Structures are given as C-alpha cells and as structure tokens.
VEXVEX-174139 format. One record per residue (C-alpha): x, y, z. Coordinates in nm, 3 decimals. Layout:
VEXVEX-174139
+---------+---------+---------+
|      xx |      yy |      zz |
+---------+---------+---------+
|       X |       Y |       Z |
...
+---------+---------+---------+
END
This chain:
VEXVEX-174139
+---------+---------+---------+
|      xx |      yy |      zz |
+---------+---------+---------+
|   1.297 |  -0.114 |   1.349 |
|   1.056 |  -0.401 |   1.295 |
|   1.107 |  -0.706 |   1.076 |
|   0.954 |  -0.540 |   0.769 |
|   1.193 |  -0.244 |   0.793 |
|   1.519 |  -0.443 |   0.802 |
|   1.747 |  -0.357 |   0.514 |
|   1.760 |  -0.613 |   0.235 |
|   2.052 |  -0.579 |  -0.004 |
|   1.904 |  -0.663 |  -0.344 |
|   2.080 |  -0.520 |  -0.648 |
|   1.775 |  -0.582 |  -0.865 |
|   1.546 |  -0.373 |  -0.644 |
|   1.548 |  -0.002 |  -0.570 |
|   1.402 |  -0.019 |  -0.220 |
|   1.598 |  -0.157 |   0.070 |
|   1.316 |  -0.171 |   0.324 |
|   0.939 |  -0.209 |   0.354 |
|   0.771 |   0.100 |   0.501 |
|   0.466 |   0.084 |   0.724 |
|   0.141 |   0.030 |   0.530 |
|  -0.105 |   0.312 |   0.598 |
|  -0.386 |   0.064 |   0.533 |
|  -0.257 |  -0.186 |   0.787 |
|  -0.498 |  -0.389 |   0.994 |
|  -0.646 |  -0.216 |   1.298 |
|  -0.632 |  -0.375 |   1.640 |
|  -0.992 |  -0.346 |   1.756 |
|  -1.135 |  -0.526 |   2.058 |
|  -1.441 |  -0.656 |   1.879 |
|  -1.675 |  -0.900 |   2.053 |
|  -1.994 |  -0.978 |   1.863 |
|  -2.156 |  -1.124 |   2.174 |
|  -2.226 |  -0.767 |   2.291 |
|  -2.438 |  -0.701 |   1.981 |
|  -2.723 |  -0.940 |   2.063 |
|  -2.947 |  -0.642 |   2.127 |
|  -2.942 |  -0.561 |   1.758 |
|  -2.912 |  -0.890 |   1.569 |
|  -2.897 |  -1.264 |   1.621 |
|  -2.564 |  -1.420 |   1.702 |
|  -2.484 |  -1.753 |   1.545 |
|  -2.160 |  -1.938 |   1.630 |
|  -2.134 |  -2.036 |   1.264 |
|  -2.098 |  -1.668 |   1.174 |
|  -1.765 |  -1.623 |   1.351 |
|  -1.568 |  -1.895 |   1.172 |
|  -1.409 |  -1.621 |   0.960 |
|  -1.307 |  -1.327 |   1.176 |
|  -1.370 |  -0.977 |   1.048 |
|  -1.061 |  -0.764 |   0.993 |
|  -1.058 |  -0.385 |   0.998 |
|  -0.821 |  -0.150 |   0.819 |
|  -0.750 |   0.222 |   0.826 |
|  -0.895 |   0.419 |   0.537 |
|  -0.700 |   0.743 |   0.515 |
|  -0.922 |   0.915 |   0.259 |
|  -0.873 |   1.290 |   0.244 |
|  -1.239 |   1.365 |   0.179 |
|  -1.560 |   1.210 |   0.307 |
|  -1.832 |   1.327 |   0.067 |
|  -1.898 |   1.115 |  -0.242 |
|  -2.052 |   1.297 |  -0.538 |
|  -2.296 |   1.117 |  -0.764 |
|  -2.443 |   1.225 |  -1.096 |
|  -2.730 |   0.977 |  -1.115 |
|  -3.075 |   1.118 |  -1.197 |
|  -3.221 |   0.810 |  -1.023 |
|  -3.119 |   0.944 |  -0.683 |
|  -3.268 |   1.235 |  -0.494 |
|  -2.936 |   1.361 |  -0.359 |
|  -2.598 |   1.469 |  -0.493 |
|  -2.374 |   1.370 |  -0.202 |
|  -2.347 |   1.069 |   0.025 |
|  -2.123 |   0.977 |   0.316 |
|  -1.992 |   0.629 |   0.392 |
|  -1.783 |   0.589 |   0.710 |
|  -1.708 |   0.228 |   0.617 |
|  -1.606 |   0.053 |   0.295 |
|  -1.722 |  -0.304 |   0.286 |
|  -2.013 |  -0.417 |   0.502 |
|  -2.032 |  -0.687 |   0.765 |
|  -2.407 |  -0.724 |   0.717 |
|  -2.323 |  -0.965 |   0.436 |
|  -2.635 |  -0.907 |   0.224 |
|  -2.584 |  -1.142 |  -0.068 |
|  -2.757 |  -0.912 |  -0.317 |
|  -2.566 |  -0.593 |  -0.225 |
|  -2.493 |  -0.380 |  -0.531 |
|  -2.197 |  -0.219 |  -0.348 |
|  -1.993 |  -0.541 |  -0.340 |
|  -1.797 |  -0.470 |  -0.662 |
|  -1.660 |  -0.145 |  -0.514 |
|  -1.438 |  -0.358 |  -0.290 |
|  -1.253 |  -0.477 |  -0.598 |
|  -1.107 |  -0.127 |  -0.639 |
|  -0.922 |  -0.190 |  -0.313 |
|  -0.773 |  -0.517 |  -0.434 |
|  -1.027 |  -0.719 |  -0.235 |
|  -1.295 |  -0.962 |  -0.349 |
|  -1.661 |  -0.870 |  -0.380 |
|  -1.741 |  -1.193 |  -0.198 |
|  -1.616 |  -1.283 |   0.149 |
|  -1.363 |  -0.998 |   0.150 |
|  -1.646 |  -0.745 |   0.121 |
|  -1.797 |  -0.885 |   0.441 |
|  -1.481 |  -0.959 |   0.637 |
|  -1.230 |  -0.689 |   0.539 |
|  -1.373 |  -0.353 |   0.635 |
|  -1.208 |  -0.018 |   0.569 |
|  -1.272 |   0.230 |   0.851 |
|  -1.271 |   0.608 |   0.806 |
|  -1.180 |   0.713 |   1.158 |
|  -1.151 |   1.080 |   1.056 |
|  -1.497 |   1.094 |   0.897 |
|  -1.640 |   1.356 |   1.136 |
|  -1.331 |   1.578 |   1.104 |
|  -1.343 |   1.556 |   0.724 |
|  -1.715 |   1.637 |   0.725 |
|  -1.656 |   1.948 |   0.932 |
|  -1.382 |   2.057 |   0.694 |
|  -1.622 |   2.016 |   0.400 |
|  -1.888 |   2.228 |   0.571 |
|  -1.638 |   2.506 |   0.649 |
|  -1.545 |   2.553 |   0.284 |
|  -1.691 |   2.868 |   0.130 |
|  -1.790 |   2.664 |  -0.173 |
|  -2.023 |   2.437 |   0.028 |
|  -2.390 |   2.475 |  -0.064 |
|  -2.627 |   2.343 |   0.209 |
|  -2.812 |   2.035 |   0.084 |
|  -2.915 |   1.687 |   0.191 |
|  -2.633 |   1.436 |   0.236 |
|  -2.729 |   1.069 |   0.249 |
|  -2.607 |   0.815 |   0.504 |
|  -2.543 |   0.559 |   0.345 |
|  -2.512 |   0.581 |  -0.027 |
|  -2.311 |   0.262 |  -0.049 |
|  -2.253 |   0.055 |   0.266 |
|  -2.455 |   0.063 |   0.587 |
|  -2.341 |   0.331 |   0.832 |
|  -2.485 |   0.128 |   1.123 |
|  -2.316 |  -0.204 |   1.052 |
|  -2.200 |  -0.386 |   1.370 |
|  -1.860 |  -0.215 |   1.412 |
|  -2.037 |   0.121 |   1.446 |
|  -2.143 |   0.025 |   1.797 |
|  -1.776 |   0.002 |   1.892 |
|  -1.639 |   0.301 |   1.697 |
|  -1.929 |   0.549 |   1.693 |
|  -1.810 |   0.710 |   1.370 |
|  -2.161 |   0.767 |   1.236 |
|  -2.271 |   0.919 |   1.567 |
|  -1.983 |   1.167 |   1.557 |
|  -2.081 |   1.266 |   1.204 |
|  -2.441 |   1.324 |   1.312 |
|  -2.313 |   1.563 |   1.577 |
|  -2.143 |   1.762 |   1.301 |
|  -2.467 |   1.773 |   1.100 |
|  -2.646 |   1.911 |   1.405 |
|  -2.375 |   2.164 |   1.485 |
|  -2.374 |   2.304 |   1.131 |
|  -2.749 |   2.253 |   1.083 |
|  -2.710 |   2.076 |   0.752 |
|  -2.973 |   1.835 |   0.619 |
|  -2.912 |   1.462 |   0.639 |
|  -3.092 |   1.149 |   0.527 |
|  -3.023 |   0.813 |   0.688 |
|  -3.101 |   0.468 |   0.549 |
|  -3.013 |   0.151 |   0.736 |
|  -3.106 |  -0.211 |   0.804 |
|  -2.974 |  -0.198 |   1.158 |
|  -3.160 |  -0.127 |   1.482 |
|  -2.844 |   0.039 |   1.613 |
|  -2.983 |   0.366 |   1.481 |
|  -3.196 |   0.365 |   1.798 |
|  -2.882 |   0.457 |   1.992 |
|  -2.876 |   0.794 |   1.816 |
|  -3.239 |   0.892 |   1.866 |
|  -3.121 |   1.175 |   2.095 |
|  -2.931 |   1.346 |   1.812 |
|  -3.181 |   1.253 |   1.541 |
|  -3.470 |   1.399 |   1.739 |
|  -3.283 |   1.730 |   1.774 |
|  -3.224 |   1.731 |   1.399 |
|  -3.594 |   1.653 |   1.348 |
|  -3.699 |   1.954 |   1.556 |
|  -3.505 |   2.171 |   1.312 |
|  -3.651 |   1.985 |   1.011 |
|  -3.309 |   1.860 |   0.908 |
|  -3.350 |   1.483 |   0.891 |
|  -3.539 |   1.197 |   0.730 |
|  -3.474 |   0.835 |   0.822 |
|  -3.552 |   0.518 |   0.628 |
|  -3.547 |   0.161 |   0.753 |
|  -3.487 |  -0.096 |   0.481 |
|  -3.699 |  -0.410 |   0.515 |
|  -3.652 |  -0.688 |   0.262 |
|  -3.862 |  -0.955 |   0.430 |
|  -4.065 |  -1.018 |   0.744 |
|  -3.952 |  -1.381 |   0.751 |
|  -3.676 |  -1.428 |   1.004 |
|  -3.547 |  -1.744 |   0.836 |
|  -3.511 |  -1.575 |   0.497 |
|  -3.350 |  -1.268 |   0.649 |
|  -3.099 |  -1.482 |   0.836 |
|  -2.993 |  -1.655 |   0.514 |
|  -2.997 |  -1.353 |   0.286 |
|  -2.876 |  -1.078 |   0.524 |
|  -2.694 |  -1.273 |   0.798 |
|  -2.570 |  -0.986 |   1.017 |
|  -2.846 |  -0.733 |   0.979 |
|  -3.105 |  -0.675 |   1.250 |
|  -3.388 |  -0.928 |   1.232 |
|  -3.719 |  -0.804 |   1.083 |
|  -3.890 |  -0.763 |   1.422 |
|  -3.612 |  -0.530 |   1.540 |
|  -3.644 |  -0.320 |   1.226 |
|  -4.017 |  -0.280 |   1.282 |
|  -3.947 |  -0.188 |   1.643 |
|  -3.698 |   0.070 |   1.518 |
|  -3.958 |   0.227 |   1.290 |
|  -4.191 |   0.258 |   1.586 |
|  -3.931 |   0.413 |   1.817 |
|  -3.812 |   0.665 |   1.560 |
|  -4.168 |   0.771 |   1.481 |
|  -4.251 |   0.803 |   1.852 |
|  -3.950 |   1.035 |   1.891 |
|  -4.084 |   1.267 |   1.622 |
|  -3.830 |   1.164 |   1.360 |
|  -3.976 |   1.147 |   1.007 |
|  -3.931 |   0.786 |   0.907 |
|  -4.016 |   0.569 |   0.611 |
|  -3.965 |   0.215 |   0.487 |
|  -3.768 |   0.096 |   0.187 |
|  -3.873 |  -0.240 |   0.040 |
|  -3.540 |  -0.324 |  -0.113 |
|  -3.444 |  -0.513 |  -0.300 |
|  -3.757 |  -0.669 |  -0.440 |
|  -3.652 |  -1.011 |  -0.566 |
|  -3.916 |  -1.150 |  -0.802 |
|  -4.014 |  -1.500 |  -0.707 |
|  -3.860 |  -1.474 |  -0.359 |
|  -3.992 |  -1.177 |  -0.159 |
|  -4.221 |  -0.983 |  -0.393 |
|  -4.524 |  -1.154 |  -0.241 |
|  -4.439 |  -0.987 |   0.092 |
|  -4.486 |  -0.631 |  -0.034 |
|  -4.840 |  -0.590 |   0.113 |
|  -4.740 |  -0.731 |   0.453 |
|  -4.424 |  -0.521 |   0.478 |
|  -4.605 |  -0.199 |   0.389 |
|  -4.890 |  -0.270 |   0.631 |
|  -4.653 |  -0.351 |   0.918 |
|  -4.442 |  -0.041 |   0.851 |
|  -4.744 |   0.189 |   0.831 |
|  -4.885 |   0.051 |   1.156 |
|  -4.558 |   0.142 |   1.329 |
|  -4.542 |   0.500 |   1.210 |
|  -4.381 |   0.497 |   0.866 |
|  -4.513 |   0.782 |   0.652 |
|  -4.330 |   0.711 |   0.329 |
|  -4.230 |   0.403 |   0.133 |
|  -3.982 |   0.337 |  -0.144 |
|  -3.885 |   0.033 |  -0.348 |
|  -3.588 |  -0.091 |  -0.548 |
|  -3.589 |  -0.389 |  -0.781 |
|  -3.303 |  -0.634 |  -0.750 |
|  -2.998 |  -0.545 |  -0.959 |
|  -2.692 |  -0.764 |  -0.987 |
|  -2.399 |  -0.564 |  -1.126 |
|  -2.070 |  -0.724 |  -1.223 |
|  -1.952 |  -0.998 |  -0.982 |
|  -2.276 |  -0.986 |  -0.779 |
|  -2.433 |  -1.195 |  -1.054 |
|  -2.210 |  -1.493 |  -0.978 |
|  -2.237 |  -1.445 |  -0.602 |
|  -2.617 |  -1.432 |  -0.605 |
|  -2.646 |  -1.725 |  -0.845 |
|  -2.418 |  -1.942 |  -0.628 |
|  -2.609 |  -1.844 |  -0.312 |
|  -2.948 |  -1.910 |  -0.469 |
|  -2.854 |  -2.257 |  -0.596 |
|  -2.696 |  -2.344 |  -0.260 |
|  -2.967 |  -2.210 |  -0.028 |
|  -3.286 |  -2.240 |  -0.239 |
|  -3.210 |  -2.497 |  -0.510 |
|  -3.578 |  -2.577 |  -0.558 |
|  -3.660 |  -2.210 |  -0.628 |
|  -3.347 |  -2.105 |  -0.814 |
|  -3.464 |  -2.165 |  -1.171 |
|  -3.795 |  -1.980 |  -1.121 |
|  -3.628 |  -1.682 |  -0.953 |
|  -3.363 |  -1.647 |  -1.223 |
|  -3.635 |  -1.662 |  -1.488 |
|  -3.827 |  -1.385 |  -1.313 |
|  -3.514 |  -1.169 |  -1.289 |
|  -3.460 |  -1.214 |  -1.662 |
|  -3.819 |  -1.099 |  -1.717 |
|  -3.766 |  -0.769 |  -1.538 |
|  -3.418 |  -0.712 |  -1.686 |
|  -3.491 |  -0.768 |  -2.055 |
|  -3.333 |  -1.111 |  -2.058 |
|  -3.032 |  -1.016 |  -1.845 |
|  -2.957 |  -1.027 |  -1.473 |
|  -2.884 |  -0.655 |  -1.445 |
|  -2.934 |  -0.327 |  -1.625 |
|  -2.729 |  -0.018 |  -1.542 |
|  -2.935 |   0.222 |  -1.755 |
|  -3.061 |   0.525 |  -1.565 |
|  -3.436 |   0.517 |  -1.523 |
|  -3.440 |   0.135 |  -1.540 |
|  -3.178 |   0.006 |  -1.296 |
|  -3.394 |   0.064 |  -0.986 |
|  -3.730 |  -0.015 |  -1.141 |
|  -3.676 |  -0.288 |  -1.396 |
|  -3.896 |  -0.316 |  -1.703 |
|  -4.155 |  -0.537 |  -1.865 |
|  -4.493 |  -0.679 |  -1.768 |
|  -4.383 |  -0.849 |  -1.447 |
|  -4.200 |  -0.539 |  -1.324 |
|  -4.508 |  -0.325 |  -1.389 |
|  -4.722 |  -0.578 |  -1.202 |
|  -4.497 |  -0.536 |  -0.898 |
|  -4.502 |  -0.156 |  -0.920 |
|  -4.879 |  -0.154 |  -0.953 |
|  -4.912 |  -0.374 |  -0.644 |
|  -4.676 |  -0.146 |  -0.454 |
|  -4.870 |   0.167 |  -0.546 |
|  -5.204 |   0.013 |  -0.449 |
|  -5.072 |  -0.103 |  -0.114 |
|  -4.918 |   0.237 |  -0.039 |
|  -5.253 |   0.397 |  -0.109 |
|  -5.434 |   0.139 |   0.105 |
|  -5.210 |   0.198 |   0.407 |
|  -5.179 |   0.574 |   0.372 |
|  -4.814 |   0.582 |   0.273 |
|  -4.655 |   0.862 |   0.067 |
|  -4.942 |   1.095 |   0.155 |
|  -4.720 |   1.311 |   0.375 |
|  -4.364 |   1.423 |   0.316 |
|  -4.124 |   1.603 |   0.546 |
|  -3.912 |   1.849 |   0.347 |
|  -3.589 |   1.955 |   0.513 |
|  -3.460 |   2.309 |   0.556 |
|  -3.147 |   2.451 |   0.401 |
|  -3.194 |   2.810 |   0.520 |
|  -3.062 |   2.756 |   0.874 |
|  -2.717 |   2.626 |   0.785 |
|  -2.445 |   2.794 |   0.990 |
|  -2.068 |   2.777 |   1.036 |
|  -1.980 |   2.771 |   1.408 |
|  -1.665 |   2.949 |   1.528 |
|  -1.349 |   2.740 |   1.523 |
|  -1.287 |   2.838 |   1.883 |
|  -1.577 |   2.658 |   2.050 |
|  -1.512 |   2.846 |   2.377 |
|  -1.625 |   3.174 |   2.218 |
|  -1.986 |   3.064 |   2.192 |
|  -2.229 |   3.241 |   1.961 |
|  -2.314 |   3.613 |   1.944 |
|  -2.658 |   3.556 |   1.794 |
+---------+---------+---------+
END
C-alpha cells in the first residue's frame, strides 16, 4: 500500500483512502534531443518539462456535425499538443480536463495508448459505414511524442488492414516515417495527406509554432510524400491578416513546385480563451505590429476576434476577407492547384478474421 492508500480516519469524510488515479502521469523516457531530425531544438524550450497522462477513453472516433468540414469522424491519439501553436483553436478543449488552455495545453498531454485497439473495435461493429476518417481533427497526430510511442503509426496499420479511407493533416515532418504504410494505402486509393504551412519564415514559425517542424522540413515532406505516390496537398492555415497573409503566393508556389496538387485555407479564429492567449503573445512578441493585426482581425470578424457561425468561422467575412480569398484563388490557378483531386474508395472495406493465423480465403 502506497502513501496515498493509507487509511485516514476522518469522521467528516466517507472515504478512508485515496485510490490510484487512472489519469496518473506516465513515466516516459522522453529526450527531445533525438528529435532534431524533425524540428529545431532550443534549450529555452525545455525549461518546463512536458508531462504525459493516460487517457482511458472507451472510444476513439469523434463525431462532428459541422457542415464546414468534409468528414464526419476524426481520430485524435493525443489531447493537448506539444507543438505549442499560439493560435490553436483546440486549446479550449483542454479546459474540459481541468487544465488550462495556455501552458497546460502544451505541457500536459493526454495519451490514448489503446487508440489502435479502439479503432479496430469500431471497424468490427456491424453498424460501421466505411468513410473517410481524419487524422487529426483537433490536435496533431504527429506531435513530438509520436516518435516515441508510435500510436498514430499503429492506427494507420489498422486503416490498411481494414481498407478504410483516411485523411491526414499535420505540421510535422515525422509523417515521413510512415511513408511505407501511406504508400500502400495510396495504391488502394485510401488516403490523402495535407501538410499545413503557415509561413515560410523560419523566425516567425519558431515564435508562433515553437515545436513544429520548420518550414523547410515541411516543404521537404511534401516532396517526399508526392514522390512516393501519396496524394498530398497544402493547407495555408491559419491566415492571420497583417502577419502572414502576404505569404500566400510564396507558400502556394513552393508547395506546388514540390508536388502538392491541392490547397486549402483557413482564416484565423480565436475561440474562447485563445483570444487572450493570442493577444498576450502578439503584444509580447510583435508589439509594433499588434495594433494593426488586431484591427485586421476585427475587419474579417465583423468587429470581433472570432465568429463560430458555420459558413463564416473558417472563411471570415467582409472586404478584407474577400480580398484574401480572391488572392488565394488566383494563386491556386496560377500554380495549377486544385485542378486534380484524388477521391478515395469505400467499396473495398473488409473485416479481417479475428484469428489472424487463419489468413484469407479470397
């Protein structure tokens, strides 16, 4: 019996002991110095150590009802994200866990170790209808800890085994590790990948997205995925008016030159506590630009910093927003993006035998 389980005789309390917390911190040998292949390492970044906790969710597929998205289900092996993107719209979800949307979101990560097992269970249900599932609908499935745990890789193996469609979006070059599985999925027309690129400026990326792969590595990733026959596109997201919107032509050109066939965009949105986080970051890191950027955000959000209305939350509204969309469309046309699409197949889904030693009859 450990210290927390010793009996305490308190007449005013019903419990006499503390039981083990199923969300207790995980003991993971985690050395960021081995990740230099994928992103820059800065000694300043390790002043606050990242902590990892078990997430014992009983299901892995998250259902969404948003008409703004092109999929109904997403999968997120991790809750919280060590990438630390200051603008991340997923930050407030950490508050449901009793954590902060700020530093806690970046340094207290919930890990779904049973993700692959839960995914297989979902696919074996008679009610499952084959369709595209998106990695990652919320937090990045290739954030740094994935190199150690391989949870996303194990899930991809399940997608391949059951021949179910999957979409992958990430800011991390670690996806290159899984080109072997992704290329097999591509041969069966079961996968589309998207690399998110917010800026080509290394200095801005380092400040705004401190633990993502640097822009050059993301472009390299586009090239390697395309060379392996994996349909790949670029997502310019988020577009922050007054900060990175001027980079749209350069990002689209660089992505197209490296094999991207499609391009998407998302305007900055700052839900709930992200407003305060972004405002504090902007005034601290770019004080000389802060006022202009906030004014521009108000212009595309009808005087606010965010708008959750469907049809507007990703695109914004107003003259300045339309100017950005028009520029995006013209540049896509100039560089041949969104001319080709790679639809995935749902007619080859299968349920393998539970006894893997039996093999297949057909």
